Structure formats: structure tokens, C-alpha cells
N, C-alpha and C positions, 0 to 999 in steps of 0.2 A: 504494500500500500504506500503510495506517495504521501508525503507529509507537507504541511504548511505551518507557519508560525502563528501561535496564539499566545500572546504575552510571553510568559516564561516557559511555555510548553510547545513541543512539536506535536501536532495532532494530524489525523488522517485528512487528506485533501478534500474528501467528501465526508460529511457527517451524517447522522441520522436524526431526522425530525420526528419526534415521538407523538406529536399532537394527534394524528389520525387514529391512534389507538385508544383515544378517550372521547371521541366525538360521538354524535348520535348514530353514526354508522360504524361504530367501533367493532373490531373483530372479537371473537371469543378470546378470553384471557390467555388460554394456552397458546393460541396462535400468535398473539401479541408477544408473548415471551419468546416463542420460537423465532419471531422476526428480529427481536433485539439480539438474541443469541447468534443468529445467522450473521448479523452485521458485525458483532464483536469477533466472531470466529474469522471473518474475512478481513479483519484489521481495522475496523472503525474504532477510533479512540475519542470521538466527540459525539455526545448525545445531547440534543437540545429538548428541554421540557419547560414547563411553567406551572405555577400553582393554579392558574386559571384554566388550564386545559382539562375541562370537565364539562358536565352537562348543566350544573346549576350550583348555587351557593352551598348546598348540602354535600357536594362532592369535591369541594376545593382540595387540591393536592392529589386528585385521582391519578393523574399521569405521572407525577413524581413518585408516588407509591408503587406504581407499576414498574417504572424504570428501576427503582431500588430493589424490588422483588427479583427482577430479571438479573440484576448484577449479583445479588446474593446467591442465586442458583447457578451462575456461570462458573465453570471450573478455572477460568483464566484469572489473571491478576487485575482486579478492578482498580488498583492504584494507577494503572496505566491509562485509565479512561477519565476524560474530563466530562463531568456532567454539568451542563449549563442550564440554569433555571432562571426564572424571572419573577419579579414582583411589581405591583403597581396597577394591575388590572383587577377589578372586582367582578363578581358574578352575582346576579340577583336570584331570588327563589324561582323566578320564571325563566331563568337561563339568560337574562339580559346581561350585557357587558357594560361595565362602568369603569371609572378611573379614580384612583386615589394615590397621588404622588407625595402625600405628606410624610415627613420623616417619621412620625409616630406610626403610621400605617406600614411603611416599608420595614421598620424594625420588627413589627409584629409578624409581617409576612415572611421575613427572613427566618425568624424563629420557627414559624410553622413549617417552612420548607426544610429546615435542618432536621426537624422531627420526621417529616414525610420521607426524606431521603435517607434518614438514619446515619447522618454524618456529623462530625464535629465542626467541619468547615466546608463551605460550598466552593467547588472548583472555579466556577464562573457565575457570578450573580449579576443579572442584567435588569436595568430599569426598563420595564416592559413598554411603556409609552408615555410621552410627556402629558402632564395633567395641566390644562389651561389655568386651573385655579391655584396652582402652586408653581413658584419660580423654579426653573430647571436647576438653578444653583442649589436650592434647598434639597431637592430630590437627590441629585448626584452627591451632594455633601453628605446626605444620610448614608449612602452606600460607602463613601469613604470612611465614615465612622464605623460601619460594620466591618470594614477591612481592618481598621486599627484595632478593633475588638477581637480580631482573630476568627470571626464568623465567616469571612469571605476571603478567598485566596486572590481572585482576580475580579475586576469590575468591567462590565460592559453596559452599553445602552442599546435601545431598540427603537426603531421608527423615529430617528432623529434627523433633522435637517443639517445642512452644512454649518449654519450659524450655531445650532444647538450643540453640534459636535465640538465646535471651537470653545463654547462655554464650558462644556464638560471637561475638556482637556486643560482648561485653566484651573480647574478645581482639583483634579486628581489624574492619575495615569490610567485612563481607560484603555483596555486592550482590544476591544471589539465594538463594532457597530452592526446590529442586525436589522437590515431593512429588506423590503421586498425587491426582488430582481429576477427577471426571467425574460425570455424572448417576447412575452406579452406585456411586460412591465419594465420599462427601461428608464424611468424618471429618477432612479437612484444613481445614475451615472456620475453626477457631481460628488456624491458621497463616497463612491468607490475611489474616485481620484484623490479625495482628501485622505481617505484611509491609506492609500498607497503612499502618499507623500509623508504621512505621519507615522507610518509603520504600525498601523492599527489593522487588525483583521476585519474583513467585511463578511459577515455571515449572511448569506443570501437565503431568505425564507421564501417559501412558495416558489422555488426555482424552476418548477415545471408548469407553473400557471394555475395550480390549485386543482379542484375537483374536475374530473373528466380531462385530465392533462393530456393523455395520449390523443384523444380526438381533437382537442384544441390545437395541439402542435401540428397535426395533419392539416386541419382546416384553415387555421389563421396564419400559419407560417410555412408556406410551401417550400421555402428554402431548407427548413429543418427536415422536412420529409424527403426532399431531393438528396440532401447530403447523407441522410440515414440510409437511403437506398444505395447510394454510391459506396458507402462503407460497410453495408451489410449488417447494420446494427439498428437498435430502436431509436426513434426520434428523441425519446427521453435522454438517452445516452449522449446524443449529439448536442442537445440543449445544455446539458451539464458541462460537456467538454468545451463548448463555446464560452460558458461562464468562467470556467477555470482559465481559459486563455485570455480572458478580458483583463485580468490583473493577478499578480501573485498574492494580492491581499484577499482575493475572493475564496471563500470556503462555502460551497453550497451545502444546504442541510435539507435534502429532499425528505418529505414525509413518506412513511410507508406503513402498511399494516399486514404485508405478506412478505415472507422471506425472498421470494422470487423478485419482487419489486426492488427492494434495496440492493440485492446482489447485482441486478442489472445496472442500477445507478452507479454502483461503486466502480464498474468497469470504465466509466467516463474518464477517470484519472489516467487510464492507459491509452485513450483515444487521441492520437495526434492528428489534428485537422490541418489541411494545407492552407497556405495563404489565400488561395482563391476561395476555398470553402469558408474561411473566416470572413472574407470580404462579403460574400453573398449572405452569410448569416447575419452580418452586422448591418446590412443595407436597410 
């Protein structure tokens, strides 16, 4: 497995997004565990989760507990795996999504994540999304405090603009920015450039375009399908290879709920696209 830099760690060039294992279309628990184990066995050393990946308020931490269960049952060395989780999103009893970026809430959320993951310190703790009611400096400052307290090893932010990234970097050494990026969603290009310049990892969420990704790649991005046919691989693999070629800062974290899906995605790190193919994909 190829690797890329994430703060003080080298992690797999493609990570595993665990969110689909806790959505309304979640797979059976045994299948979810098999999916995580398949990724780990193949060399994945970055798993992305969040406390809010669940159905409603009564399930907060569902995805974190699932990841923790899989790691405990895995015969490999879990110390080699960076588990990245997030705080700052809330869930209502009706499943609605909300925001709370207050330092008080983030401290409580971090403590709950430590319990859900069963760890003394979180490998990468990310502020999930800016809260318009709370200054970015206060939210990021809270994460810096958690790091000083030894509850967090590395700090990241998610869904941040270029200006917000700059604000965060003035407060503490963030090691990652997690924003959406895919052939269908390219507006994070400026953030990727800033991350590369500042040597901050860019974790690409929804790198395949979300639900119905395979069909969307075929229908909305003919170049992806064309290059996939030329290479004899899936469109998903081409999309991820294109993202990896965009910048050494990019680490895609495709979601998966079946072993076959994540194993196909991981092969993107081995797919070398030609200059002509990259030009067509980037058009």
C-alpha cells in the first residue's frame, strides 16, 4: 500500500470512510466488520468516522463503536491505524442535523468519542463543520486545548474555506482538512492548493460522488468511463486515481459497506494515469 503524510504519521494513500455502515441503508453488522477487516488486511491505516454518523440522537457514537469493535476483533496491530473522528455536528431525535461548535460542547463530544472508541487519546480529532454562531477561533482553540490535555494526538478541520483554514493555522498546527472533492464536486480546488502549500493533508470525503456513485460516474463524467474502459478497471478506481494525482496532499476516504467495494478502491493507488488521460479527466 502506498502511503501519504498525515501530520506525524504515514498513512495509506487511500483511507476508509466508515459512514455508510451507520446510515439508514447500513449493512448487517457482521458485514460491516468484514468490510473494515478487509480494508485493514489490505493495508489501510486510516479510518474516518464521526460521532454523528448514526440515525438519530439516541444512536450518537454508533459508527465509532462499530469501528472500535472491528479493531478489537482484528488480529493485526491496531496501533498502526489512525482512527479519525469528528465532533461539532449534533443529531436530533428525528434524525435532523445540527451544529454546535462551542468549546463546552466539543469537550463533551470528545469525551464521548474517547469512550465510544475505547481509547485514551484520539489519533485525529476533527472539527466537523464551522458553526455560524461560534467564532472559528473558539472552536479550533477548544481542540487545541484537548490536545494539550492529552485527549487528542492530532487536530484536523472539516468543511473549511481557505480563509477558515488560515484562521485555524494561526491558532494551532492542524494536520488535515477534510472537504468534499470528486469529479462531480471540484469547488475545493483552492483548499487543496492551500493544503499542499502548507503541508497539510487534504482528506477528500465523498470522493466518488456519494450514493449511486458508479452510475453517476458513467452518466455525468464520460471521460471517467472512457478512461476506465481504456485501463480495464472500474470508473471508481479511475476517479480515485485522478484525485491522488491532483496533489500529494490528497488522501481520498471513499465510503464502503462491502469488502469488494473498498478493495477495488484501494487499487487506485496503483493506477498510473497518462498525461493525456489526466488532461481529459480534468477538463
